[in-house]
N, C-alpha and C positions, 0 to 999 in steps of 0.2 A: 637594461632595465626589464623588460620582458621576461626575460628569464627572471628575474630577483621576485618580479611579482607570480609568478606561475611557483614559486615555493614559497609562498603566502605571506611575504615580506611587505609591510606596510611602507611605503616610499612615503615619507614626510614632507620631503623637502626637495624642489629641484633647484640647485646652482648653476647660475650659467652667467655670464656677462653678457650673453645676446637675449634680450628681452623675447625675440623670436623663438629663440631655443629653447627657452624656458613656457612658451606659450604651445609650442609642440610635443614638449613632455607632456605636460598637463592635460593634453589631446587624446595622446597615447595613453595615458593613466585611464582616465575617462572612457575611452572606446574599450581598454580590457574590462574595468567593469561593468561596460553598458554591453558586453558581447553573450550574455546570457548563459557563459559558462561559468559564470562566477558567482556563488550562494551569499557570500559576505555582503554586506551595503560597504561602498565608496565612502573610505573616512577621510577622504578631503586633502590637499596638497598643500604645501605654501610654497613660494617660490623666492629667490634673492638672488643677487647679481655678487655676492659677499660670501666666497668660502667661509671664511673665521666666522659669521653669523652660523652658519651649520655646526660647525665643528663648537661653538662655544654653546649648542642647548642641549641641555641634560637629558632630554627626552629622544634625542638619538645615539643609538647605542655602534652603530657605521655607520661607513661611509665608501659609497664608489667612486673611485676617481677615474676619470674620462678624459683628461686634458690633454693638449697638445705634450708630446714628449719633454719639451725643453722646461714645464711647469709641474712636475709629478712632483719633483724632490718635496716643496715645499709645502703644500696641502697632506703629503704622505708623514712628512714629520709634524706639522701640527697636528694633525688627526691622532697619531701615537702618541703626543703629549699629553693630549687631551684624554688620553685612554678607550680612544673608538677601536671596533673594529673596522680592518680596510680591505677593501677590493680594489685591487689598483691593474691597470691595464700595462702590460711590460713597454720601454722599460721603467724601471722605478725610479731612475735617477736618470740626467743627462751623462754624467762622467762616475770614473771609478770611485772619485773621491766623495764626488754627494752621496752616491751609496752607501 
């Protein structure tokens, strides 16, 4: 996520089933904007525990999928169907058939 922020990406939503992980993500984004090296203001960030909410949002252009390996295929396929750009950790699927 930090690499995306450094490229000027606005992280609009953090999605994780773990509320603690969502809080840590928000904390990391705020720390990035508070570091003093970023000239643009902190734009805010939503959180959710359901990836379908993120994929369904029209103001989301791209998604970064960093789920456990056995969960990559479903969010990738749903994001593809929604026309989102995708960055996904490998493997993209658990089996050749899924891929």
